[in-house]
C-alpha positions as CSV (number, residue, x, y, z in Angstrom):
1,M,22.5,44.4,2.0
2,T,21.5,41.0,2.5
3,D,20.1,38.5,0.0
4,F,18.0,36.0,2.2
5,I,15.0,37.2,5.1
6,P,14.3,33.9,7.1
7,E,10.2,33.8,7.1
8,D,10.2,34.0,10.8
9,A,11.9,38.0,10.2
10,M,9.1,38.6,7.4
11,Y,6.4,41.3,8.4
12,A,4.0,40.0,6.0
13,V,0.7,38.0,5.9
14,A,-1.6,37.1,3.3
15,E,-5.1,36.2,3.3
16,M,-7.4,33.9,1.3
17,K,-11.3,35.0,1.2
18,Q,-14.7,33.6,0.8
19,V,-13.1,30.3,1.8
20,S,-15.9,27.8,3.3
21,R,-15.7,23.8,3.4
22,N,-17.8,20.8,4.7
23,T,-18.2,17.0,4.5
24,F,-20.6,14.8,2.6
25,K,-21.6,11.4,3.2
26,L,-21.7,9.2,0.1
27,E,-23.4,5.8,-0.5
28,T,-22.5,3.0,-2.6
29,S,-23.7,3.4,-6.4
30,S,-24.0,-0.7,-6.2
31,A,-24.9,-3.0,-3.4
32,T,-25.5,-2.0,0.5
33,S,-23.4,-5.2,1.7
34,A,-20.3,-7.0,0.4
35,G,-18.2,-10.0,0.7
36,P,-14.9,-11.8,-0.2
37,N,-13.9,-10.7,-3.7
38,R,-17.1,-8.4,-4.1
39,Q,-16.9,-5.3,-5.6
40,V,-18.2,-1.8,-4.4
41,T,-18.8,1.4,-6.5
42,V,-19.0,5.2,-5.7
43,N,-18.9,7.9,-7.8
44,L,-17.6,11.4,-6.1
45,P,-19.6,14.7,-6.3
46,E,-19.3,16.6,-9.7
47,N,-18.8,20.7,-10.0
48,A,-17.0,20.7,-6.8
49,I,-13.7,21.5,-5.5
50,L,-13.0,18.1,-3.6
51,D,-10.2,17.6,-0.6
52,M,-8.8,14.2,-1.8
53,K,-6.7,13.7,1.5
54,S,-10.4,13.3,3.0
55,F,-11.7,10.6,1.3
56,R,-12.4,7.9,3.5
57,F,-14.0,4.2,3.1
58,F,-15.8,3.2,5.9
59,F,-17.3,-0.6,6.5
60,R,-18.1,-3.1,9.2
61,A,-16.3,-5.9,8.7
62,T,-18.1,-9.1,10.3
63,C,-15.7,-12.0,10.4
64,V,-17.0,-15.8,10.8
65,G,-15.1,-18.7,12.5
66,S,-15.7,-22.2,12.5
67,T,-15.4,-25.4,15.2
68,E,-14.2,-28.9,14.2
69,N,-14.5,-31.4,16.8
70,A,-13.0,-29.6,20.1
71,A,-11.0,-27.1,17.8
72,V,-12.6,-23.2,17.8
73,V,-11.1,-21.2,15.5
74,R,-11.9,-17.4,15.6
75,A,-11.4,-15.2,12.3
76,K,-9.4,-12.2,13.0
77,L,-9.1,-9.1,10.7
78,P,-5.2,-8.6,8.9
79,G,-3.4,-5.4,10.0
80,H,-5.0,-2.3,8.6
81,A,-7.9,-1.7,6.8
82,S,-6.5,-1.7,3.4
83,S,-5.5,-5.0,3.8
84,M,-9.2,-6.0,3.0
85,L,-8.9,-4.7,-0.5
86,Q,-7.8,-6.5,-3.6
87,R,-8.2,-4.0,-6.1
88,V,-8.9,0.2,-6.3
89,S,-9.5,1.4,-9.5
90,V,-10.4,4.9,-10.4
91,F,-12.1,6.5,-13.8
92,I,-12.6,9.4,-14.8
93,N,-15.4,10.4,-17.5
94,G,-15.1,6.5,-18.1
95,Q,-11.5,6.7,-18.6
96,Q,-9.4,4.8,-16.2
97,V,-6.5,6.9,-14.7
98,Q,-5.4,4.1,-11.9
99,Q,-4.8,0.8,-13.2
100,G,-6.3,-1.4,-10.3
101,S,-3.4,-3.6,-9.7
102,A,-4.8,-7.2,-8.5
103,E,-2.3,-6.9,-5.3
104,Y,-3.5,-3.7,-3.6
105,H,-3.4,-5.0,-0.2
106,T,0.5,-6.0,-1.1
107,I,1.1,-2.9,-2.5
108,A,-0.1,-1.1,0.5
109,Q,1.6,-2.7,3.1
110,A,5.2,-2.9,1.0
111,L,4.8,0.7,0.8
112,R,3.4,1.5,4.5
113,L,6.1,-0.6,6.2
114,T,8.5,2.4,4.9
115,G,6.5,5.1,4.6
116,S,4.8,5.1,7.7
117,N,5.8,5.3,11.0
118,I,5.0,4.1,14.7
119,D,3.4,7.6,15.8
120,H,1.0,7.1,12.9
121,D,0.8,3.4,13.2
122,N,-0.2,3.6,17.0
123,S,-2.6,6.4,17.0
124,I,-4.7,6.9,13.8
125,G,-4.0,3.7,12.6
126,R,-5.0,1.6,15.6
127,L,-8.0,4.4,16.7
128,C,-9.7,3.9,12.7
129,S,-8.2,1.6,10.8
130,H,-7.5,-1.4,12.8
131,A,-3.7,-1.5,12.6
132,W,-2.7,-4.2,15.3
133,I,-3.7,-7.6,14.9
134,D,-5.1,-8.8,18.5
135,D,-5.1,-11.8,20.8
136,D,-8.6,-11.8,21.8
137,D,-10.0,-15.3,21.4
138,A,-13.4,-14.6,23.1
139,A,-15.0,-13.9,19.6
140,D,-14.6,-13.1,15.9
141,D,-13.5,-9.7,15.1
142,D,-16.7,-7.6,14.3
143,E,-15.5,-4.0,13.5
144,Q,-16.3,-0.8,11.7
145,I,-12.9,0.1,10.1
146,V,-12.1,3.1,8.2
147,V,-9.7,2.9,4.8
148,Q,-8.0,6.7,4.5
149,D,-4.8,6.1,3.5
150,W,-4.8,5.3,-0.5
151,C,-2.2,4.7,-2.7
152,G,-2.2,6.1,-6.0
153,F,-4.5,8.8,-7.4
154,L,-6.8,9.2,-4.4
155,N,-4.1,10.2,-1.9
156,E,-1.0,10.6,-3.7
157,S,-1.3,13.7,-6.3
158,S,0.2,16.8,-6.8
159,T,-3.4,18.6,-6.3
160,R,-4.8,18.2,-3.0
161,Y,-7.9,20.0,-4.0
162,L,-9.4,18.8,-7.2
163,N,-11.8,20.6,-9.2
164,T,-14.1,18.0,-10.4
165,G,-16.0,20.6,-12.5
166,L,-13.2,20.8,-15.0
167,I,-12.5,17.1,-15.4
168,G,-16.2,15.4,-14.8
169,S,-17.3,12.6,-12.8
170,I,-14.8,10.6,-10.7
171,Q,-15.8,6.6,-10.1
172,V,-13.8,4.3,-7.6
173,V,-14.6,0.8,-7.9
174,L,-13.1,-1.3,-4.9
175,T,-12.9,-5.2,-4.9
176,F,-12.4,-6.9,-1.6
177,S,-9.9,-9.5,-0.7
178,G,-10.6,-12.8,-0.7
179,N,-10.9,-15.0,2.6
180,D,-7.1,-15.5,2.5
181,A,-7.1,-12.0,3.8
182,L,-8.3,-13.0,7.3
183,V,-5.8,-14.6,10.3
184,P,-7.1,-17.6,12.3
185,L,-7.2,-17.7,16.1
186,E,-7.5,-21.2,17.8
187,V,-8.9,-20.6,21.1
188,G,-6.6,-21.1,23.8
189,N,-3.8,-20.0,21.6
190,N,-2.1,-16.6,20.5
191,V,-2.1,-15.9,16.7
192,G,1.5,-16.7,16.3
193,D,0.9,-20.7,17.4
194,N,0.7,-23.4,15.4
195,L,-3.2,-24.7,14.5
196,T,-3.9,-28.5,15.8
197,A,-4.8,-30.7,13.1
198,D,-8.8,-29.9,13.9
199,G,-8.0,-26.1,13.9
200,K,-6.5,-26.3,10.3
201,I,-9.6,-27.8,8.8
202,A,-11.9,-25.3,11.1
203,A,-9.6,-22.3,9.8
204,A,-10.0,-22.9,6.3
205,R,-13.6,-22.3,6.4
206,M,-13.1,-18.7,7.8
207,T,-15.1,-16.1,6.0
208,Y,-16.3,-12.7,6.9
209,S,-19.1,-10.6,5.6
210,V,-19.2,-6.3,4.9
211,S,-22.0,-4.0,5.6
212,D,-22.8,-0.5,6.8
213,M,-20.5,0.9,4.0
214,Y,-20.2,4.4,3.1
215,F,-17.7,7.1,1.6
216,S,-17.1,10.4,3.2
217,I,-15.5,13.5,1.3
218,A,-14.5,17.4,2.2
219,S,-15.7,20.1,-0.5
220,V,-14.0,23.6,-0.2
221,S,-15.1,26.6,-1.8
222,L,-12.8,29.2,-2.8
223,D,-13.3,33.1,-4.2
224,P,-14.4,33.4,-7.7
225,M,-11.0,34.5,-8.8
226,Y,-9.9,31.0,-8.1
227,N,-12.0,29.5,-10.8
228,E,-11.2,32.0,-13.2
229,M,-7.6,31.4,-13.2
230,L,-8.0,27.8,-13.6
231,R,-9.9,28.8,-16.8
232,E,-7.3,31.0,-17.8
233,R,-4.9,28.3,-17.5
234,L,-7.4,25.7,-19.5
235,Q,-7.6,28.1,-22.3
236,A,-3.8,28.7,-21.9
237,G,-2.8,24.8,-22.7
238,G,-4.3,23.2,-20.2
239,L,-3.9,22.0,-16.5
240,Q,-1.9,18.8,-15.2
241,V,-2.0,16.6,-12.2
242,N,0.9,14.3,-11.3
243,Y,0.0,10.9,-9.3
244,K,1.6,7.8,-8.2
245,E,1.2,4.6,-10.1
246,Y,2.2,1.6,-9.0
247,Y,2.9,-1.8,-11.3
248,F,3.0,-5.2,-9.5
249,Y,5.4,-8.2,-11.0
250,E,5.6,-11.8,-9.5
251,L,7.3,-14.8,-10.0
252,G,6.5,-18.1,-8.8
253,N,7.4,-21.5,-8.6
254,I,11.1,-21.0,-6.8
255,T,12.2,-24.0,-4.8
256,G,15.6,-23.2,-4.7
257,G,18.0,-20.6,-2.9
258,A,18.1,-18.0,-6.0
259,G,15.6,-16.4,-8.2
260,S,15.1,-13.4,-10.2
261,V,12.3,-11.2,-11.1
262,R,12.3,-9.4,-14.6
263,A,10.0,-7.3,-16.1
264,A,9.4,-4.7,-19.0
265,L,8.0,-1.4,-18.4
266,S,8.0,2.0,-20.1
267,A,7.0,5.2,-18.1
268,Q,8.3,8.7,-18.1
269,S,9.5,8.5,-14.0
270,I,10.0,5.3,-12.3
271,D,10.7,6.8,-8.9
272,A,11.6,3.7,-7.0
273,L,11.3,-0.3,-6.7
274,H,10.4,-2.4,-4.0
275,G,11.2,-6.2,-3.6
276,A,10.1,-9.1,-1.2
277,W,9.4,-13.3,-1.1
278,R,6.7,-14.9,0.3
279,D,5.5,-18.3,0.6
280,S,3.0,-19.5,-2.1
281,N,0.3,-20.4,0.7
282,H,-0.1,-17.0,1.1
283,T,-3.5,-17.4,-1.5
284,S,-4.3,-20.3,0.9
285,V,-7.5,-19.8,3.3
286,G,-6.7,-20.4,7.2
287,I,-2.9,-20.3,7.3
288,K,-1.7,-19.0,10.5
289,G,-0.3,-15.6,11.2
290,H,2.9,-14.9,12.3
291,A,4.9,-13.6,15.8
292,L,7.2,-10.8,14.5
293,P,10.8,-11.0,16.4
294,N,11.2,-8.5,18.8
295,A,8.7,-6.3,17.2
296,T,9.1,-3.3,19.6
297,G,6.6,-0.6,19.5
298,V,4.5,-2.1,16.7
299,S,2.0,-4.8,16.2
300,A,3.5,-8.1,17.2
301,Y,1.5,-10.3,14.4
302,V,1.4,-10.1,10.7
303,S,-1.3,-11.7,8.4
304,N,0.2,-14.6,6.4
305,Q,-0.9,-13.3,3.2
306,L,1.4,-10.3,3.9
307,R,4.6,-11.8,5.6
308,F,7.3,-10.9,3.6
309,R,10.6,-12.8,4.1
310,A,14.2,-12.3,3.3
311,Y,15.0,-15.9,3.4
312,N,18.4,-15.4,5.0
313,N,20.4,-18.1,7.0
314,G,18.4,-16.8,10.2
315,V,21.5,-14.9,11.6
316,S,19.5,-11.8,12.0
317,K,21.9,-9.7,13.5
318,L,24.8,-10.5,11.0
319,P,24.7,-9.8,7.0
320,G,24.1,-13.9,6.3
321,A,24.8,-15.3,3.1
322,M,21.6,-14.0,0.9
323,R,22.6,-11.3,-1.6
324,Y,20.8,-9.3,-4.2
325,N,21.3,-6.7,-6.9
326,W,18.8,-4.5,-8.7
327,S,19.3,-3.7,-12.8
328,V,17.8,-1.5,-15.1
329,N,18.6,-1.8,-18.7
330,N,21.7,-3.9,-17.6
331,V,23.1,-1.5,-15.3
332,R,23.5,-2.8,-11.6
333,Y,22.1,-0.9,-8.6
334,G,24.5,-0.6,-6.7
335,Q,27.6,-1.7,-7.8
336,F,28.0,-4.8,-5.7
337,Q,26.5,-7.6,-4.3
338,E,24.5,-6.2,-1.3
339,S,23.5,-8.1,1.9
340,L,20.5,-7.9,4.3
341,V,22.2,-5.2,6.1
342,D,22.1,-2.9,2.7
343,A,18.4,-3.6,2.2
344,A,17.9,-2.4,5.9
345,C,19.3,1.2,5.1
346,N,18.0,0.9,2.1
347,A,14.6,0.5,3.6
348,G,14.8,4.3,5.1
349,Y,16.7,5.7,2.4
350,A,14.5,4.9,-0.5
351,A,11.4,6.6,1.5
352,D,13.8,9.6,2.0
353,K,13.8,8.8,5.7
354,V,17.3,10.0,6.3
355,G,17.2,12.4,9.1
356,V,16.8,11.7,13.1
357,N,13.4,12.7,13.5
358,D,12.4,10.0,10.9
359,G,10.9,6.6,11.2
360,H,9.5,3.8,9.8
361,L,7.2,0.2,11.0
362,I,10.4,-2.0,10.8
363,T,12.0,-1.6,14.2
364,S,14.2,-4.8,14.6
365,R,16.5,-6.8,12.4
366,G,14.7,-10.0,13.3
367,S,11.4,-8.8,12.2
368,F,12.4,-7.2,9.2
369,E,14.2,-10.5,7.7
370,D,10.8,-12.7,9.2
371,G,8.0,-10.8,8.3
372,K,8.5,-7.4,7.2
373,Y,11.5,-7.6,4.3
374,V,11.2,-4.9,1.6
375,N,14.0,-4.5,-0.6
376,S,14.0,-1.3,-1.9
377,L,15.5,0.8,-4.7
378,L,15.4,4.8,-5.2
379,L,15.5,5.9,-8.5
380,A,14.2,9.3,-8.3
381,M,15.6,12.6,-6.8
382,P,13.4,13.3,-3.7
383,C,12.4,17.0,-3.1
384,K,9.9,19.0,-0.8
385,K,7.4,19.4,-4.1
386,G,7.1,15.8,-3.8
387,V,5.1,14.1,-6.5
388,A,4.4,17.4,-8.4
389,V,7.9,17.1,-9.9
390,K,8.9,14.0,-12.0
391,A,12.6,13.1,-11.1
392,G,12.6,9.4,-11.9
393,Y,13.8,7.4,-14.3
394,D,13.0,8.3,-17.7
395,A,12.1,5.4,-19.5
396,R,9.9,6.7,-22.4
397,G,10.0,5.2,-25.5
398,L,11.3,2.4,-24.4
399,N,10.4,-0.8,-22.5
400,S,13.2,-0.5,-19.8
401,A,14.2,-4.1,-18.1
402,L,14.1,-4.4,-14.7
403,V,15.5,-7.2,-12.8
404,W,15.8,-8.1,-9.2
405,E,18.1,-10.9,-8.3
406,V,18.5,-12.8,-5.3
407,L,21.5,-15.3,-4.3
408,N,22.1,-17.4,-1.7
409,A,18.7,-17.5,-0.1
410,T,18.0,-20.3,2.2
411,N,14.6,-22.0,1.7
412,P,13.2,-23.6,4.7
413,G,11.2,-26.4,2.5
414,A,7.6,-27.6,2.9
415,V,6.7,-27.6,6.8
416,A,3.6,-29.1,7.7
417,A,3.1,-27.5,11.2
418,T,2.9,-24.2,9.7
419,G,1.5,-25.0,6.1
420,E,4.8,-23.7,4.4
421,T,4.8,-25.0,1.4
422,G,8.4,-24.4,0.3
423,I,7.5,-22.9,-3.3
424,L,8.8,-19.1,-2.8
425,P,7.3,-16.8,-5.2
426,A,9.4,-13.2,-5.4
427,F,7.5,-10.2,-6.5
428,F,8.8,-6.4,-6.8
429,L,6.5,-3.6,-7.4
430,A,7.5,-0.3,-9.4
431,S,6.3,3.4,-8.1
432,T,6.1,5.7,-11.0
433,T,4.8,9.2,-11.9
434,A,1.7,9.4,-14.0
435,T,0.4,12.8,-15.5
436,L,-3.1,13.5,-16.2
437,I,-3.7,16.5,-18.5
438,I,-6.7,18.7,-18.5
439,A,-7.8,20.5,-21.6
440,I,-11.0,22.5,-22.2
441,G,-14.4,20.7,-22.5
442,R,-13.4,17.9,-20.1
443,D,-11.0,16.2,-22.7
444,L,-8.5,14.2,-20.5
445,L,-5.3,12.4,-21.4
446,V,-3.2,10.2,-19.1
447,T,0.7,9.6,-19.8
448,F,2.1,6.9,-17.7
């Protein structure tokens, strides 16, 4: 007698009764318009079963360029709508469950480079979320775009359908990026071209405004037995929801070819670490975008704010001189000094993309080194259950020492033509799994 029957050979069916769903438009509970560094707040429906994968933020971004003498500079949107968000915070009954890092756009870009793929970027991303920076110098960008790929509690949790009748009101607070998120384009040139002297003056005056803002989310209705089962679970000890939480660390003022970012973190599951370098001008307004070398099948440009670089020796098809190491509590990962090629392989491995049908948004060694460099370390054991299973490095009860060390990097120094300063802040983000514990009476406890 066999011990296994394939699913395709089973003669069994099932049924969910009394299922219905609908989508609701949510207005902001704050201002109806916004701009750089302004906040927007929305409250999600209460006493409903919400499909968190359907949560979307729609807004019209109107960019405003500038003119200096004969130089006309158009203001362009960065790649992906999430690049316009500086901070995303989530509160439940006034208790903060998503900490709201001040570098949400950086976190989203670092995760997207390895977690997304070309098919998604070239279809859903380009259609809805302005995934590509374009070279149209006829006018400033003015576009209705959508944020629908969220990092953290809103889209990366073990429970897709969240019953707000059990937890209470959910409030989402968004903070828009500053003008430094925009990409200048001088008329007659391409996005990656250097700006003229007058063009730099005009580009520093770029700004944008936001209007026509609204949110949407789908709500579902299930058989009353579902609610009864949940309440039985509550009485038996409570419900738990796992979700992703991210921590961002940065070390500035690196002027040589070596540096290390150090942090201390106590968490129940540290799943992965991701690090990169960029020039300190990423906070300046009006720095030109960068043309990615051999960016096959993806956007040819990246905004200056989100240009992550390896600062290798420029021999992009060879390992080069740059080396790096991760260490957690003085244990090295891996047990040798790794090169650019090791980091390239780890970009897919840390995202659990090791199959022939997997892929990400890094399509060449040149673009990886000079604009899409993400140095990743996997600490968790991936499984089909995803975030529903905590399988990362357990650092509860102690501040684990996390270190990302880079050696033999090549600092190009200050370059007046491009606006580079030669000061290279390095950063890394820690990907963790947090748990929301729901008890009777909407009593909540978050364990990080």
